[in-house]
NUFI-793397 format. One line per 5 residues: number of its first residue (from 1); for each residue x, y, z of C-alpha. Coordinates in pm, 1 decimal, padded with zeros to 6 digits. Layout:
NUFI-793397
NUM	X Y Z; ...
END
This chain:
NUFI-793397
1	07254.6 08976.6 12022.6; 07013.0 09094.4 12289.3; 07081.0 09086.7 12661.1; 06928.0 08807.5 12867.1; 06622.1 08940.5 13047.7
6	06751.8 08899.9 13402.3; 07105.1 09029.7 13342.1; 07031.6 09317.7 13105.8; 07154.1 09676.4 13105.8; 06895.0 09795.0 13358.6
11	06979.3 09505.8 13593.2; 07347.1 09602.1 13605.8; 07274.4 09974.6 13625.1; 07048.7 09910.3 13924.8; 07318.6 09702.5 14093.4
16	07561.9 09991.5 14056.0; 07311.9 10254.5 14168.1; 07236.9 10048.4 14480.7; 07604.1 09974.5 14550.1; 07541.9 09600.7 14510.7
21	07892.2 09527.6 14384.7; 08012.4 09270.3 14635.1; 08250.6 09121.0 14378.6; 08456.5 09442.6 14386.3; 08778.4 09384.7 14582.7
26	08897.5 09746.9 14566.6; 09217.5 09682.0 14369.9; 09354.6 09484.7 14077.5; 09360.1 09111.9 14150.1; 09707.5 08971.5 14227.8
31	09713.8 08703.1 13954.1; 09636.6 08965.1 13690.4; 09891.6 09210.0 13829.0; 10160.7 08941.0 13813.1; 10067.0 08855.5 13454.6
36	10073.9 09220.5 13348.4; 10431.3 09247.8 13477.6; 10534.1 08995.4 13211.9; 10397.4 09204.4 12924.8; 10675.6 09389.2 12746.3
41	10493.8 09554.3 12453.8; 10300.6 09846.2 12600.3; 10136.6 09926.3 12267.1; 09923.8 09609.2 12255.3; 09549.4 09667.4 12235.0
46	09377.1 09539.1 12549.2; 09005.6 09493.9 12626.0; 08856.3 09452.5 12972.4; 08490.6 09345.3 12935.0; 08242.7 09403.4 13215.4
51	08511.2 09627.9 13358.9; 08327.6 09762.3 13664.5; 08563.7 09984.6 13861.5; 08840.8 09872.0 13626.4; 09129.9 09866.6 13870.6
56	09313.4 09655.2 13612.4; 09260.6 09924.7 13349.4; 09387.2 10190.3 13586.4; 09696.0 09987.2 13666.7; 09775.9 09910.0 13302.1
61	09732.6 10272.1 13196.9; 09946.8 10397.8 13485.9; 10217.5 10149.8 13379.0; 10227.9 10304.3 13031.3; 09997.8 10075.6 12832.6
66	09845.4 10313.2 12579.4; 09570.7 10103.2 12418.5; 09354.4 09985.0 12705.6; 08978.5 09976.2 12640.5; 08706.2 09927.3 12900.7
71	08352.0 09813.9 12822.6; 08052.8 09784.7 13053.8; 07674.6 09774.6 13028.0; 07641.2 09999.6 13333.6; 07715.2 10362.6 13254.9
76	07752.8 10426.2 13628.8; 08053.3 10193.3 13633.7; 08226.3 10386.3 13355.2; 08134.1 10723.7 13507.7; 08269.7 10613.9 13845.1
81	08596.4 10505.0 13684.5; 08625.4 10824.2 13480.9; 08567.9 11040.7 13790.0; 08826.9 10845.5 13986.0; 09080.4 10838.7 13704.9
86	09022.6 11145.4 13482.5; 09348.9 11099.1 13286.4; 09218.5 10782.0 13122.6; 09118.4 10847.2 12757.6; 08740.6 10902.2 12737.5
91	08723.6 10741.4 12393.5; 08858.1 10418.2 12545.7; 08548.7 10389.6 12768.6; 08279.2 10192.7 12587.0; 07921.5 10192.3 12715.5
96	07786.3 09894.9 12522.8; 07715.2 09524.9 12517.0; 08027.3 09311.6 12476.4; 07842.0 09098.7 12221.3; 07778.8 09403.2 12000.8
101	08140.7 09518.8 11995.9; 08306.9 09533.3 11654.0; 08680.5 09579.4 11697.1; 09000.0 09377.0 11737.2; 09238.9 09330.5 12028.2
106	09562.9 09157.7 12119.7; 09460.1 09073.2 12475.2; 09124.8 09028.9 12648.1; 09135.5 09031.7 13028.5; 08872.7 08818.0 13202.6
111	08789.6 08930.0 13554.9; 08437.1 08856.8 13687.0; 08265.7 08912.5 13350.4; 08222.9 08548.8 13245.7; 08068.7 08459.6 13584.2
116	07817.6 08744.7 13548.6; 07673.8 08612.9 13222.7; 07367.2 08395.4 13196.2; 07514.8 08044.9 13138.2; 07325.8 08022.1 12809.4
121	07563.0 08292.8 12679.0; 07885.4 08112.6 12762.9; 07925.7 07953.7 12420.4; 07856.1 08293.1 12260.1; 08117.4 08449.9 12491.4
126	08381.0 08208.2 12362.9; 08285.7 08281.2 12001.5; 08285.2 08657.7 12055.2; 08616.2 08663.0 12240.9; 08770.2 08456.9 11960.2
131	08629.3 08692.2 11694.3; 08754.3 09002.8 11877.7; 09111.0 08877.6 11906.9; 09379.8 08927.2 11647.0; 09573.4 08623.0 11525.3
136	09775.6 08484.1 11819.7; 09572.2 08707.5 12050.9; 09530.1 08602.4 12413.7; 09226.8 08560.0 12638.0; 09356.1 08549.5 12993.6
141	09221.0 08590.6 13340.5; 09033.4 08421.4 13620.6; 08734.3 08188.9 13635.7; 08553.4 08063.5 13943.5; 08621.8 07696.0 14012.8
146	08318.7 07641.2 14234.4; 07942.4 07619.5 14224.6; 07768.3 07892.0 14423.0; 07478.4 07800.2 14650.7; 07271.8 08106.9 14568.6
151	07147.0 08181.0 14218.6; 07388.5 08421.2 14055.0; 07551.7 08620.1 13947.8; 07820.3 08520.1 14019.7; 07770.3 08188.2 13846.6
156	08045.8 07933.8 13883.3; 08159.2 07622.9 13704.9; 08445.0 07375.1 13690.6; 08754.4 07303.7 13487.9; 08594.6 07023.8 13281.9
161	08310.1 07251.2 13171.7; 08552.0 07529.9 13081.0; 08782.4 07299.5 12885.5; 08486.9 07175.1 12679.4; 08387.6 07535.8 12608.0
166	08723.9 07686.4 12525.0; 08904.4 07401.0 12349.6; 08668.5 07426.8 12053.1; 08818.5 07762.2 11955.9; 09136.0 07825.8 12154.3
171	09471.7 07669.8 12217.9; 09474.6 07620.8 12595.2; 09814.3 07735.1 12720.3; 09710.5 07734.4 13085.6; 09390.4 07641.9 13267.7
176	09473.4 07541.8 13621.0; 09411.0 07619.3 13985.3; 09532.5 07969.3 14055.4; 09833.1 07970.0 14288.2; 09830.5 08338.8 14381.6
181	09462.1 08420.8 14435.4; 09366.6 08683.1 14688.8; 09296.6 08523.3 15026.8; 08912.9 08518.0 15010.8; 08926.7 08339.3 14672.9
186	09206.5 08091.0 14741.5; 09111.3 07744.0 14620.1; 08815.0 07872.1 14422.3; 08979.0 08029.9 14115.4; 09134.4 07903.8 13795.6
191	09389.8 08098.1 13596.8; 09357.7 08077.6 13219.6; 09569.5 08181.3 12926.6; 09417.6 08088.2 12590.9; 09555.5 08169.7 12248.2
196	09377.8 08229.0 11921.2; 09573.6 08018.1 11673.3
END
C-alpha cells in the first residue's frame, strides 16, 4: 500500500529535520507507563508504530522487555532514538511503512500514530493491526477524543467513530475516557485495549 501524498515518507522526514514534532512530550505517556507495569511476561513481542522518539520503547527495554520493535517512516526519528539509546538492538529498529510490515506481535502500542494517518487509511490501519497480531494479541494505547480546528496531523475523532472502526475486527475490552492523561491532554484522550479473538 502506498503512502498518502500529503503524509508520505518525505513529509515526515521533513517534519523531523525541521524539528516540527510538537506532539513529542519528552517522556513515555503516563497511561502507557501504568499499563506496562501490569505486563508480567517480558518476552512478549511488542510493536510501536510511528514510534518517533520512542520513549515507550526505551522504557520497555530498560524494564527488561526483550522483544520490542520500533517502526517509523522517518529515518531521522530512528537515528535520533538510536543515538540517544545505543543499547537498543539495531535490528529492532524498522525504517519502513507500517502497512508494508510482514511480521507478528503480541502487543501493538498506539501512541500518536493513528492520529497522524490520513483518515482514509483508518480502516486499513485496523485491518493491518489485526493481521499483525497473534491470536489473543492486544492493540492498546491512546486516541484523541476531540476534533482539531487546524487541518492535521494530528487528526482527531470521537468514541462512536472509533467503536464503528474497531468493533468489526476486535473485541473491545476498554475504550473509554482516559483517567490518567498527562495534564495538557486531560479530557481529550481515550484509552483503548482491544483483543484479537
